[in-house]
N, CA and C of each residue as an Amber inpcrd file, in Angstrom:
protein
   267
  -1.2770000  15.3040000 -61.9850000  -0.6210000  14.0830000 -62.3680000
   0.6400000  14.4260000 -63.1680000   1.7120000  13.6950000 -62.9110000
   2.9930000  13.9560000 -63.5640000   3.0110000  13.2950000 -64.9390000
   3.4360000  14.0540000 -65.9400000   3.5570000  13.5440000 -67.2980000
   4.9810000  13.0120000 -67.4780000   5.1640000  11.6900000 -67.2910000
   6.4960000  11.0930000 -67.3420000   7.1150000  11.1920000 -68.7220000
   6.3000000  11.1250000 -69.7640000   6.8210000  11.2360000 -71.1240000
   7.4840000  12.5980000 -71.3190000   6.8300000  13.6230000 -70.8220000
   7.3750000  14.9760000 -70.9360000   8.6150000  15.1320000 -70.0540000
   8.5760000  14.5670000 -68.8630000   9.6750000  14.6750000 -67.9140000
  10.9230000  13.9480000 -68.3980000  10.7390000  12.7790000 -69.0090000
  11.8810000  11.9460000 -69.3750000  12.4450000  12.2290000 -70.7580000
  11.6100000  12.5980000 -71.7160000  12.0550000  12.6490000 -73.1010000
  12.1330000  14.0410000 -73.7060000  11.9390000  15.0990000 -72.9300000
  12.0550000  16.4420000 -73.4690000  13.2620000  17.1440000 -72.8810000
  13.9210000  17.9560000 -73.7280000  15.0540000  18.7280000 -73.2410000
  14.5630000  20.0510000 -72.6610000  15.5000000  20.9210000 -72.3490000
  15.1530000  22.2020000 -71.7130000  14.3350000  23.1180000 -72.6100000
  14.4410000  22.9490000 -73.9200000  13.7020000  23.8010000 -74.8460000
  12.3310000  23.2390000 -75.1920000  12.0170000  22.0430000 -74.7070000
  10.7180000  21.4410000 -74.9820000  10.7080000  20.4820000 -76.1480000
  11.8530000  20.3400000 -76.8550000  11.9330000  19.3990000 -77.9670000
  12.1210000  17.9890000 -77.4270000  11.5410000  17.0250000 -78.1360000
  11.6920000  15.6270000 -77.7390000  13.0650000  15.1170000 -78.1720000
  13.7400000  14.4460000 -77.2610000  15.0530000  13.8820000 -77.5360000
  14.8720000  12.3800000 -77.7260000  15.0250000  11.9160000 -78.9520000
  14.8530000  10.5010000 -79.2600000  16.2080000   9.8060000 -79.2970000
  17.1420000  10.3570000 -80.0230000  18.4640000   9.7500000 -80.1570000
  19.5000000  10.8590000 -80.2510000  20.6970000  10.5090000 -79.8810000
  21.7930000  11.4660000 -79.9280000  23.0390000  10.6910000 -80.3150000
  23.8730000  11.2260000 -81.1960000  25.0910000  10.4990000 -81.5600000
  26.0230000  10.3720000 -80.3600000  26.7820000   9.2810000 -80.2700000
  27.6800000   9.0900000 -79.1320000  28.7740000  10.1560000 -79.1060000
  29.2370000  10.4620000 -77.9160000  30.3090000  11.4200000 -77.7810000
  31.6280000  10.6920000 -77.5240000  32.7230000  11.4290000 -77.3830000
  34.0570000  10.8460000 -77.2790000  34.2140000   9.8410000 -76.1410000
  33.6670000  10.0750000 -74.9350000  33.8200000   9.0590000 -73.8940000
  33.2080000   7.7000000 -74.2520000  32.1430000   7.6880000 -75.0410000
  31.5330000   6.4150000 -75.4410000  32.4830000   5.6550000 -76.3680000
  33.1010000   6.3530000 -77.3140000  34.0740000   5.7030000 -78.1920000
  35.2830000   5.2140000 -77.3960000  35.7030000   5.9820000 -76.4040000
  36.8230000   5.5740000 -75.5640000  36.4680000   4.3420000 -74.7400000
  35.2250000   4.2690000 -74.2610000  34.7810000   3.0660000 -73.5510000
  34.8480000   1.8450000 -74.4590000  34.4390000   1.9970000 -75.7150000
  34.5010000   0.8860000 -76.6540000  35.9330000   0.4160000 -76.8720000
  36.8730000   1.3540000 -76.9960000  38.2830000   0.9870000 -77.1440000
  38.7570000   0.2300000 -75.9120000  38.3580000   0.6790000 -74.7230000
  38.7410000   0.0030000 -73.4930000  38.1730000  -1.4020000 -73.3980000
  36.9050000  -1.5680000 -73.7780000  36.2780000  -2.8920000 -73.7320000
  36.9390000  -3.8400000 -74.7210000  37.0910000  -3.3910000 -75.9520000
  37.6820000  -4.2500000 -76.9810000  39.1340000  -4.5840000 -76.6280000
  39.8820000  -3.5860000 -76.1860000  41.2840000  -3.8220000 -75.8260000
  41.4390000  -4.7720000 -74.6620000  40.5900000  -4.6590000 -73.6620000
  40.7050000  -5.5620000 -72.5080000  40.2890000  -6.9800000 -72.8570000
  39.4530000  -7.1490000 -73.8800000  39.0920000  -8.5010000 -74.3130000
  40.1730000  -9.1080000 -75.2150000  40.8800000  -8.2720000 -75.9460000
  41.9400000  -8.7750000 -76.8180000  43.1680000  -9.1630000 -75.9970000
  43.5690000  -8.2870000 -75.0770000  44.7380000  -8.5410000 -74.2430000
  44.2400000  -9.1660000 -72.9440000  44.5860000 -10.4290000 -72.7050000
  44.0090000 -11.1690000 -71.5870000  44.6300000 -10.8170000 -70.2360000
  45.9190000 -10.5960000 -70.1810000  46.5870000 -10.3330000 -68.9020000
  47.6780000  -9.2860000 -69.0860000  48.2230000  -8.8490000 -67.9560000
  49.3710000  -7.9500000 -67.9970000  49.0020000  -6.4910000 -67.8190000
  50.0270000  -5.6710000 -67.9760000  49.8540000  -4.2330000 -67.7660000
  48.9850000  -3.5920000 -68.8410000  49.0570000  -4.0920000 -70.0460000
  48.2320000  -3.5390000 -71.1180000  46.7450000  -3.8080000 -70.8550000
  46.4390000  -4.9870000 -70.3270000  45.0620000  -5.3080000 -69.9550000
  44.5720000  -4.3530000 -68.8600000  45.4150000  -4.1190000 -67.8620000
  45.0660000  -3.1910000 -66.7880000  44.8570000  -1.7860000 -67.3450000
  45.6910000  -1.3750000 -68.3070000  45.5220000  -0.0660000 -68.9370000
  44.1640000   0.0510000 -69.6060000  43.7640000  -0.9700000 -70.3590000
  42.4740000  -0.9190000 -71.0500000  41.3110000  -0.9100000 -70.0590000
  41.4400000  -1.6480000 -68.9610000  40.3930000  -1.6180000 -67.9360000
  40.2740000  -0.2340000 -67.3070000  41.4120000   0.3810000 -67.0050000
  41.3790000   1.7340000 -66.4380000  40.8710000   2.7580000 -67.4400000
  41.2130000   2.5600000 -68.7140000  40.6980000   3.4420000 -69.7650000
  39.1790000   3.3660000 -69.8130000  38.6460000   2.1470000 -69.7690000
  37.1960000   1.9800000 -69.7580000  36.5830000   2.6300000 -68.5200000
  37.1620000   2.3640000 -67.3430000  36.6070000   2.9080000 -66.1060000
  36.6010000   4.4370000 -66.1350000  37.7000000   5.0390000 -66.5450000
  37.7770000   6.4980000 -66.6000000  36.7830000   7.0960000 -67.5780000
  36.6630000   6.4910000 -68.7530000  35.7280000   6.9960000 -69.7570000
  34.2810000   6.8180000 -69.3040000  33.9810000   5.6790000 -68.6650000
  32.6210000   5.4420000 -68.1820000  32.2730000   6.4070000 -67.0570000
  33.2310000   6.6530000 -66.1730000  33.0020000   7.6080000 -65.0970000
  32.7600000   9.0090000 -65.6500000  33.5890000   9.4260000 -66.6000000
  33.4270000  10.7460000 -67.2090000  32.0940000  10.8610000 -67.9230000
  31.7390000   9.8520000 -68.7110000  30.4750000   9.8930000 -69.4410000
  29.2920000   9.9810000 -68.4770000  29.3190000   9.1430000 -67.4310000
  28.1820000   9.1440000 -66.5090000  28.0900000  10.4630000 -65.7460000
  29.2310000  11.0360000 -65.3630000  29.1980000  12.3410000 -64.6990000
  28.6140000  13.4060000 -65.6220000  29.0690000  13.4340000 -66.8650000
  28.5630000  14.4320000 -67.8150000  27.0720000  14.2610000 -68.0640000
  26.5970000  13.0220000 -68.1110000  25.1690000  12.7920000 -68.3190000
  24.3560000  13.1990000 -67.0980000  24.8770000  12.9030000 -65.9070000
  24.1590000  13.2930000 -64.6920000  24.0950000  14.8060000 -64.5900000
  25.1810000  15.4600000 -64.8820000  25.2800000  16.9160000 -64.6850000
  24.6590000  17.7100000 -65.8320000  24.8960000  17.2730000 -67.0780000
  24.4960000  18.0830000 -68.2310000  23.5880000  17.3500000 -69.2100000
  23.0190000  16.2060000 -68.8270000  22.1720000  15.4330000 -69.7430000
  20.9670000  16.2320000 -70.2090000  20.6380000  16.0910000 -71.4800000
  19.5400000  16.8610000 -72.0680000  18.1720000  16.3990000 -71.5860000
  18.0110000  15.1020000 -71.3960000  16.7050000  14.5600000 -71.0210000
  16.8420000  13.7300000 -69.7480000  15.7220000  13.4930000 -69.1110000
  15.7220000  12.7250000 -67.8790000  16.2200000  11.3080000 -68.0600000
  15.9360000  10.7160000 -69.2200000  16.3940000   9.3600000 -69.4890000
  17.9170000   9.3060000 -69.4950000  18.5470000  10.3090000 -70.0900000
  20.0130000  10.3500000 -70.1350000  20.5830000  10.4920000 -68.7300000
  19.9540000  11.2770000 -67.8910000  20.4260000  11.4300000 -66.5170000
  20.2830000  10.1220000 -65.7430000  19.1800000   9.4320000 -65.9500000
  18.9750000   8.1470000 -65.2850000  20.0160000   7.1340000 -65.7600000
  20.3130000   7.1080000 -67.0600000  21.3450000   6.2120000 -67.5710000
  22.6990000   6.5440000 -66.9520000  22.9930000   7.8210000 -66.7750000
  24.2440000   8.2210000 -66.1410000  24.3500000   7.7090000 -64.7200000
  23.2750000   7.8030000 -63.9650000  23.2690000   7.3040000 -62.5880000
  23.4580000   5.7910000 -62.5740000  22.7670000   5.0800000 -63.4590000
  22.8820000   3.6220000 -63.4950000  24.2900000   3.1710000 -63.8740000
  24.9030000   3.8530000 -64.8430000  26.2730000   3.5040000 -65.2250000
  27.2420000   3.8140000 -64.0950000  27.0600000   4.9400000 -63.4180000
  27.9330000   5.2930000 -62.2920000  27.8430000   4.2350000 -61.1900000
  26.6300000   3.8240000 -60.8590000  26.4550000   2.7850000 -59.8480000
  27.0780000   1.4780000 -60.3410000  26.8600000   1.1350000 -61.5940000
  27.3620000  -0.1110000 -62.1400000  28.8750000  -0.2130000 -62.1620000
  29.5550000   0.8730000 -62.5160000  31.0190000   0.7720000 -62.5730000
  31.6210000   0.6730000 -61.1750000  31.0140000   1.3020000 -60.1840000
  31.5450000   1.1850000 -58.8350000  31.2130000  -0.1790000 -58.2270000
  30.0360000  -0.6980000 -58.4960000  29.6780000  -2.0240000 -57.9850000
  30.5740000  -3.0940000 -58.6380000  30.8670000  -2.9250000 -59.9200000
  31.7280000  -3.9110000 -60.6000000  33.1440000  -3.8970000 -60.0350000
  33.5960000  -2.7840000 -59.5150000  34.9250000  -2.7130000 -58.8940000
  34.9250000  -3.3730000 -57.5210000  33.7800000  -3.4040000 -56.8580000
  33.7030000  -4.0060000 -55.5250000  33.6000000  -5.5150000 -55.5700000
  33.0630000  -6.0400000 -56.6730000  32.8540000  -7.4940000 -56.7780000
  34.1150000  -8.1680000 -57.2690000
């Protein structure tokens, strides 16, 4: 039987990963979200949207490729799917 708790919440060394401080792409995503809500239209709004998209793409790629725990990798996949689906709608 598969131990999902061990699979999802442990890193490569066997330590449990509960929380991790945000990295630079997460802060950049926040700047993009806040900026796009403050500036309603125009080129600056488009810049903030692209800033958010680029940071979200980078963060999700890094989590998929180098995430410490399975939960982080799953979050990376979900964010990657979400940002591409949001561009299609």
